[in-house]
N, CA, C and O atoms as a printed pandas DataFrame, in Angstrom:
     atom_number atom_name residue_name chain_id  residue_number  x_coord  y_coord  z_coord
0              1         N          MET        A               1    0.791   -1.220   -0.320
1              2        CA          MET        A               1   -0.149   -0.017    0.199
2              3         C          MET        A               1    1.148    1.251   -0.100
3              4         O          MET        A               1    2.293    1.116    0.331
4              5         N          ASN        A               2    0.819    2.101   -0.672
5              6        CA          ASN        A               2    0.907    3.394   -0.817
6              7         C          ASN        A               2    1.223    4.289    0.423
7              8         O          ASN        A               2    0.328    4.215    1.264
8              9         N          SER        A               3    1.883    4.817    0.639
9             10        CA          SER        A               3    1.850    6.464    1.803
10            11         C          SER        A               3    0.613    7.063    1.714
11            12         O          SER        A               3   -0.096    7.033    2.720
12            13         N          GLU        A               4    0.170    7.651    0.624
13            14        CA          GLU        A               4   -1.160    8.244    0.748
14            15         C          GLU        A               4   -2.322    7.671    1.313
15            16         O          GLU        A               4   -3.110    8.213    2.088
16            17         N          LEU        A               5   -2.373    5.883    0.597
17            18        CA          LEU        A               5   -3.718    5.699    1.049
18            19         C          LEU        A               5   -3.618    5.098    2.459
19            20         O          LEU        A               5   -4.587    5.201    3.212
20            21         N          MET        A               6   -2.470    4.460    2.865
21            22        CA          MET        A               6   -1.891    4.759    4.456
22            23         C          MET        A               6   -2.725    5.280    5.152
23            24         O          MET        A               6   -3.689    4.895    5.813
24            25         N          ASN        A               7   -1.889    6.912    4.765
25            26        CA          ASN        A               7   -2.784    8.339    5.770
26            27         C          ASN        A               7   -4.250    8.284    5.456
27            28         O          ASN        A               7   -5.028    8.556    6.371
28            29         N          ILE        A               8   -4.753    7.944    4.194
29            30        CA          ILE        A               8   -6.349    7.878    4.405
30            31         C          ILE        A               8   -6.674    7.429    5.275
31            32         O          ILE        A               8   -7.372    7.901    6.172
32            33         N          THR        A               9   -6.006    5.946    5.119
33            34        CA          THR        A               9   -6.669    4.974    6.415
34            35         C          THR        A               9   -6.647    5.148    7.980
35            36         O          THR        A               9   -7.429    5.041    8.925
36            37         N          GLU        A              10   -5.294    5.483    7.738
37            38        CA          GLU        A              10   -5.885    6.226    9.420
38            39         C          GLU        A              10   -6.484    7.186    9.894
39            40         O          GLU        A              10   -6.953    7.184   11.032
40            41         N          LYS        A              11   -6.572    8.363    8.905
41            42        CA          LYS        A              11   -7.440    9.337    9.473
42            43         C          LYS        A              11   -8.893    8.932    9.302
43            44         O          LYS        A              11   -9.720    9.527    9.992
44            45         N          ILE        A              12   -9.348    7.874    8.361
45            46        CA          ILE        A              12  -10.478    7.432    8.209
46            47         C          ILE        A              12  -11.250    6.387    9.456
47            48         O          ILE        A              12  -12.455    6.380    9.708
48            49         N          LEU        A              13  -10.241    5.581   10.092
49            50        CA          LEU        A              13  -10.316    4.905   11.073
50            51         C          LEU        A              13  -10.297    5.173   12.627
51            52         O          LEU        A              13  -10.194    4.471   13.633
52            53         N          CYS        A              14  -10.498    6.995   12.255
53            54        CA          CYS        A              14  -10.360    7.931   13.390
54            55         C          CYS        A              14  -11.821    8.714   13.518
55            56         O          CYS        A              14  -12.233    9.323   14.505
56            57         N          PHE        A              15  -12.439    8.539   12.332
57            58        CA          PHE        A              15  -13.593    8.810   12.334
58            59         C          PHE        A              15  -14.709    7.846   13.414
59            60         O          PHE        A              15  -14.436    6.764   13.934
60            61         N          PRO        A              16  -16.271    8.781   13.567
61            62        CA          PRO        A              16  -17.265    7.944   14.318
62            63         C          PRO        A              16  -17.712    7.076   13.494
63            64         O          PRO        A              16  -17.677    7.232   12.274
64            65         N          THR        A              17  -18.290    5.834   14.219
65            66        CA          THR        A              17  -18.499    4.301   13.373
66            67         C          THR        A              17  -19.262    4.896   12.288
67            68         O          THR        A              17  -18.944    4.812   11.102
68            69         N          PRO        A              18  -20.513    5.639   12.846
69            70        CA          PRO        A              18  -21.546    6.022   11.692
70            71         C          PRO        A              18  -20.935    6.440   10.329
71            72         O          PRO        A              18  -21.191    6.078    9.181
72            73         N          ALA        A              19  -20.003    7.360   10.862
73            74        CA          ALA        A              19  -19.578    7.857    9.352
74            75         C          ALA        A              19  -18.762    6.721    8.560
75            76         O          ALA        A              19  -18.965    6.539    7.359
76            77         N          ARG        A              20  -17.730    5.888    9.367
77            78        CA          ARG        A              20  -17.319    4.734    9.041
78            79         C          ARG        A              20  -18.339    3.807    8.183
79            80         O          ARG        A              20  -18.136    3.600    6.987
80            81         N          ALA        A              21  -19.223    3.375    8.737
81            82        CA          ALA        A              21  -20.370    2.500    8.151
82            83         C          ALA        A              21  -20.825    3.462    6.142
83            84         O          ALA        A              21  -21.006    3.062    4.992
84            85         N          TYR        A              22  -20.803    4.597    6.758
85            86        CA          TYR        A              22  -21.472    5.112    5.672
86            87         C          TYR        A              22  -20.450    4.768    4.168
87            88         O          TYR        A              22  -20.796    4.283    3.092
88            89         N          LEU        A              23  -19.024    5.276    4.670
89            90        CA          LEU        A              23  -18.226    5.031    3.418
90            91         C          LEU        A              23  -17.828    3.561    3.708
91            92         O          LEU        A              23  -16.785    3.406    3.072
92            93         N          ALA        A              24  -18.039    2.748    4.156
93            94        CA          ALA        A              24  -17.636    1.568    3.584
94            95         C          ALA        A              24  -18.381    0.982    2.891
95            96         O          ALA        A              24  -17.910    0.287    1.990
96            97         N          GLU        A              25  -20.394    1.106    3.162
97            98        CA          GLU        A              25  -21.426    1.072    1.891
98            99         C          GLU        A              25  -21.009    1.796    0.831
99           100         O          GLU        A              25  -21.041    1.233   -0.263
100          101         N          ILE        A              26  -20.617    2.933    0.896
101          102        CA          ILE        A              26  -20.096    3.569   -0.653
102          103         C          ILE        A              26  -18.805    3.169   -1.492
103          104         O          ILE        A              26  -18.619    3.430   -2.681
104          105         N          LEU        A              27  -17.958    2.489   -0.640
105          106        CA          LEU        A              27  -17.236    1.696   -1.119
106          107         C          LEU        A              27  -17.295    0.378   -1.668
107          108         O          LEU        A              27  -16.482   -0.137   -2.436
108          109         N          LEU        A              28  -18.444   -0.160   -1.148
109          110        CA          LEU        A              28  -18.776   -1.334   -1.250
110          111         C          LEU        A              28  -19.894   -1.500   -2.574
111          112         O          LEU        A              28  -19.925   -2.439   -3.370
112          113         N          GLU        A              29  -20.671   -0.455   -2.552
113          114        CA          GLU        A              29  -21.215   -0.157   -3.516
114          115         C          GLU        A              29  -20.446    0.392   -5.343
115          116         O          GLU        A              29  -20.858    0.136   -6.475
116          117         N          SER        A              30  -19.400    1.087   -4.934
117          118        CA          SER        A              30  -18.433    1.299   -6.097
118          119         C          SER        A              30  -17.751    0.549   -6.433
119          120         O          SER        A              30  -17.000    1.063   -7.262
120          121         N          LEU        A              31  -17.524   -0.486   -6.276
121          122        CA          LEU        A              31  -17.356   -2.190   -6.500
122          123         C          LEU        A              31  -17.504   -2.922   -8.071
123          124         O          LEU        A              31  -18.072   -3.986   -7.822
124          125         N          ASP        A              32  -17.369   -2.886   -8.917
125          126        CA          ASP        A              32  -18.441   -2.743  -10.265
126          127         C          ASP        A              32  -18.049   -4.418  -10.019
127          128         O          ASP        A              32  -16.911   -4.765   -9.701
128          129         N          TYR        A              33  -19.331   -5.509  -10.250
129          130        CA          TYR        A              33  -19.732   -6.935  -10.456
130          131         C          TYR        A              33  -19.120   -6.860  -12.159
131          132         O          TYR        A              33  -19.168   -6.115  -13.138
132          133         N          GLU        A              34  -18.618   -7.989  -11.787
133          134        CA          GLU        A              34  -18.310   -8.808  -13.453
134          135         C          GLU        A              34  -19.318   -9.008  -14.154
135          136         O          GLU        A              34  -19.691   -8.510  -15.216
136          137         N          GLU        A              35  -19.874  -10.015  -13.284
137          138        CA          GLU        A              35  -21.481  -10.666  -13.374
138          139         C          GLU        A              35  -22.425  -10.295  -12.069
139          140         O          GLU        A              35  -22.349  -10.125  -10.852
140          141         N          ASP        A              36  -23.467  -10.287  -13.281
141          142        CA          ASP        A              36  -24.802   -9.706  -12.677
142          143         C          ASP        A              36  -25.319  -11.321  -12.062
143          144         O          ASP        A              36  -25.349  -12.344  -12.747
144          145         N          PHE        A              37  -25.749  -11.196  -10.412
145          146        CA          PHE        A              37  -26.287  -12.077   -9.707
146          147         C          PHE        A              37  -27.737  -11.618  -10.261
147          148         O          PHE        A              37  -28.228  -10.559  -10.652
148          149         N          THR        A              38  -28.306  -13.362  -10.047
149          150        CA          THR        A              38  -30.115  -12.879  -10.399
150          151         C          THR        A              38  -31.075  -13.574   -9.241
151          152         O          THR        A              38  -31.088  -14.805   -9.219
152          153         N          VAL        A              39  -31.855  -12.873   -8.305
153          154        CA          VAL        A              39  -32.268  -12.502   -7.346
154          155         C          VAL        A              39  -34.264  -13.821   -7.529
155          156         O          VAL        A              39  -35.352  -13.251   -7.442
156          157         N          SER        A              40  -34.208  -14.858   -7.680
157          158        CA          SER        A              40  -35.448  -15.622   -7.284
158          159         C          SER        A              40  -36.458  -14.816   -7.724
159          160         O          SER        A              40  -36.182  -13.637   -7.504
160          161         N          LYS        A              41  -38.004  -15.040   -8.503
161          162        CA          LYS        A              41  -38.621  -14.370   -8.086
162          163         C          LYS        A              41  -39.402  -14.589   -6.807
163          164         O          LYS        A              41  -40.227  -13.707   -6.568
164          165         N          GLU        A              42  -39.292  -15.824   -5.722
165          166        CA          GLU        A              42  -39.666  -15.871   -4.621
166          167         C          GLU        A              42  -39.305  -15.241   -3.473
167          168         O          GLU        A              42  -39.880  -15.339   -2.389
168          169         N          CYS        A              43  -37.868  -14.270   -3.854
169          170        CA          CYS        A              43  -36.805  -13.610   -3.099
170          171         C          CYS        A              43  -37.613  -12.255   -3.064
171          172         O          CYS        A              43  -38.180  -11.833   -2.056
172          173         N          LEU        A              44  -37.597  -11.727   -4.096
173          174        CA          LEU        A              44  -38.238  -10.765   -4.756
174          175         C          LEU        A              44  -39.228  -10.570   -4.070
175          176         O          LEU        A              44  -39.466   -9.484   -3.542
176          177         N          HIS        A              45  -39.842  -11.430   -3.987
177          178        CA          HIS        A              45  -41.604  -11.125   -3.227
178          179         C          HIS        A              45  -41.192  -10.964   -2.031
179          180         O          HIS        A              45  -41.664   -9.951   -1.514
180          181         N          GLU        A              46  -40.349  -11.684   -1.237
181          182        CA          GLU        A              46  -40.344  -11.976    0.043
182          183         C          GLU        A              46  -39.991  -10.389    0.596
183          184         O          GLU        A              46  -40.455   -9.837    1.594
184          185         N          ILE        A              47  -38.838   -9.755   -0.569
185          186        CA          ILE        A              47  -38.346   -8.444    0.027
186          187         C          ILE        A              47  -39.300   -7.553   -0.261
187          188         O          ILE        A              47  -39.344   -6.578    0.490
188          189         N          ASN        A              48  -40.412   -7.631   -1.509
189          190        CA          ASN        A              48  -41.333   -6.687   -1.689
190          191         C          ASN        A              48  -42.169   -6.791   -0.636
191          192         O          ASN        A              48  -42.554   -5.802   -0.012
192          193         N          ARG        A              49  -42.591   -8.272   -0.294
193          194        CA          ARG        A              49  -43.909   -7.864    1.065
194          195         C          ARG        A              49  -42.941   -7.374    2.750
195          196         O          ARG        A              49  -43.591   -7.163    3.774
196          197         N          ARG        A              50  -41.601   -7.284    2.738
197          198        CA          ARG        A              50  -41.603   -7.089    3.636
198          199         C          ARG        A              50  -40.763   -5.768    4.085
199          200         O          ARG        A              50  -40.101   -5.486    5.084
200          201         N          CYS        A              51  -41.177   -4.937    2.607
201          202        CA          CYS        A              51  -40.800   -3.348    2.666
202          203         C          CYS        A              51  -42.149   -3.328    2.874
203          204         O          CYS        A              51  -42.594   -2.992    3.971
204          205         N          GLN        A              52  -42.900   -3.660    1.914
205          206        CA          GLN        A              52  -44.876   -3.042    2.114
206          207         C          GLN        A              52  -45.084   -3.110    3.860
207          208         O          GLN        A              52  -45.694   -2.214    4.443
208          209         N          ALA        A              53  -44.575   -4.127    4.485
209          210        CA          ALA        A              53  -45.145   -3.962    6.057
210          211         C          ALA        A              53  -44.159   -3.545    6.598
211          212         O          ALA        A              53  -43.983   -4.200    7.625
212          213         N          ILE        A              54  -43.275   -2.670    6.441
213          214        CA          ILE        A              54  -42.209   -1.770    6.729
214          215         C          ILE        A              54  -42.708   -0.160    6.561
215          216         O          ILE        A              54  -42.661    0.739    7.401
216          217         N          ASP        A              55  -43.163   -0.131    5.278
217          218        CA          ASP        A              55  -43.561    1.181    5.355
218          219         C          ASP        A              55  -45.276    1.324    5.328
219          220         O          ASP        A              55  -45.681    2.336    4.756
220          221         N          SER        A              56  -46.207    0.498    5.836
221          222        CA          SER        A              56  -47.126    0.375    6.154
222          223         C          SER        A              56  -47.538    0.477    7.469
223          224         O          SER        A              56  -48.690    0.660    7.861
224          225         N          GLY        A              57  -46.324    0.320    8.267
225          226        CA          GLY        A              57  -46.411    0.390    9.680
226          227         C          GLY        A              57  -46.677   -0.860   10.560
227          228         O          GLY        A              57  -46.607   -0.895   11.788
228          229         N          LYS        A              58  -47.033   -2.008    9.618
229          230        CA          LYS        A              58  -47.089   -3.328    9.935
230          231         C          LYS        A              58  -46.257   -3.828   10.944
231          232         O          LYS        A              58  -46.751   -4.398   11.917
232          233         N          VAL        A              59  -44.834   -3.651   10.799
233          234        CA          VAL        A              59  -43.862   -4.175   11.992
234          235         C          VAL        A              59  -43.286   -2.980   12.496
235          236         O          VAL        A              59  -43.351   -1.889   11.929
236          237         N          LYS        A              60  -42.809   -3.176   13.409
237          238        CA          LYS        A              60  -41.963   -2.397   13.938
238          239         C          LYS        A              60  -40.491   -2.417   14.200
239          240         O          LYS        A              60  -40.170   -2.934   15.270
240          241         N          LEU        A              61  -39.588   -1.986   13.484
241          242        CA          LEU        A              61  -38.322   -2.071   13.207
242          243         C          LEU        A              61  -37.742   -1.566   14.925
243          244         O          LEU        A              61  -37.963   -0.542   15.573
244          245         N          ILE        A              62  -37.017   -2.676   15.204
245          246        CA          ILE        A              62  -35.832   -2.344   16.498
246          247         C          ILE        A              62  -34.844   -1.853   15.958
247          248         O          ILE        A              62  -34.707   -1.836   14.735
248          249         N          PRO        A              63  -34.042   -1.402   16.739
249          250        CA          PRO        A              63  -32.483   -0.775   16.115
250          251         C          PRO        A              63  -31.587   -2.143   17.032
251          252         O          PRO        A              63  -31.969   -2.742   18.037
252          253         N          GLY        A              64  -30.407   -2.305   16.303
253          254        CA          GLY        A              64  -29.751   -3.266   16.517
254          255         C          GLY        A              64  -28.874   -3.465   17.967
255          256         O          GLY        A              64  -28.638   -4.438   18.684
256          257         N          ASP        A              65  -28.620   -2.433   17.998
257          258        CA          ASP        A              65  -27.761   -2.117   20.055
258          259         C          ASP        A              65  -28.971   -2.619   20.455
259          260         O          ASP        A              65  -28.510   -3.563   21.096
260          261         N          ALA        A              66  -30.541   -2.767   20.624
261          262        CA          ALA        A              66  -31.278   -2.660   21.321
262          263         C          ALA        A              66  -31.955   -4.481   21.566
263          264         O          ALA        A              66  -32.614   -5.009   22.462
264          265         N          VAL        A              67  -31.325   -5.012   20.160
265          266        CA          VAL        A              67  -31.755   -6.525   19.655
266          267         C          VAL        A              67  -30.704   -7.460   20.827
267          268         O          VAL        A              67  -30.970   -8.233   21.748
268          269         N          LEU        A              68  -29.427   -6.933   20.244
269          270        CA          LEU        A              68  -28.116   -7.294   20.790
270          271         C          LEU        A              68  -28.093   -7.284   22.528
271          272         O          LEU        A              68  -27.701   -8.347   23.010
272          273         N          LYS        A              69  -28.406   -6.383   23.351
273          274        CA          LYS        A              69  -28.692   -5.672   24.593
274          275         C          LYS        A              69  -29.679   -7.158   25.034
275          276         O          LYS        A              69  -29.138   -7.948   25.809
276          277         N          LYS        A              70  -30.951   -7.449   24.573
277          278        CA          LYS        A              70  -31.871   -8.327   24.718
278          279         C          LYS        A              70  -31.256   -9.247   24.755
279          280         O          LYS        A              70  -30.938   -9.574   25.898
280          281         N          ILE        A              71  -30.843   -9.994   23.820
281          282        CA          ILE        A              71  -30.256  -10.767   23.460
282          283         C          ILE        A              71  -28.940  -11.599   24.559
283          284         O          ILE        A              71  -28.675  -12.800   24.582
284          285         N          GLY        A              72  -28.295  -10.475   25.393
285          286        CA          GLY        A              72  -27.056  -10.604   25.849
286          287         C          GLY        A              72  -27.576  -10.969   27.428
287          288         O          GLY        A              72  -27.078  -11.775   28.213
288          289         N          GLU        A              73  -28.670  -10.151   27.596
289          290        CA          GLU        A              73  -29.671  -10.164   29.249
290          291         C          GLU        A              73  -30.111  -11.433   29.151
291          292         O          GLU        A              73  -30.275  -11.929   30.266
292          293         N          LYS        A              74  -30.437  -12.351   28.010
293          294        CA          LYS        A              74  -31.421  -13.186   27.723
294          295         C          LYS        A              74  -29.943  -14.783   28.327
295          296         O          LYS        A              74  -29.833  -15.682   29.160
296          297         N          TYR        A              75  -29.415  -14.352   27.530
297          298        CA          TYR        A              75  -28.375  -15.675   27.232
298          299         C          TYR        A              75  -27.242  -15.488   28.020
299          300         O          TYR        A              75  -26.986  -16.386   28.822
300          301         N          LEU        A              76  -26.432  -14.421   27.964
301          302        CA          LEU        A              76  -25.532  -13.913   28.549
302          303         C          LEU        A              76  -25.804  -14.074   30.373
303          304         O          LEU        A              76  -24.982  -13.611   31.163
């Protein structure tokens, strides 16, 4: 790795977690897949069903940290 990339990496690692997650997402999205992958009709149907349930308010999303805390309380 060149020194400029090392410097950038060191700076980014000092960013708050949400900022690093955002940057990671952007970098992953920037990777160009050589082959497209297919999603089955069943999976697309399930994705749409879940998105509609969220958008309509039929289901309540729970923050990940709350879920992990509850699991920790139950099993640890």
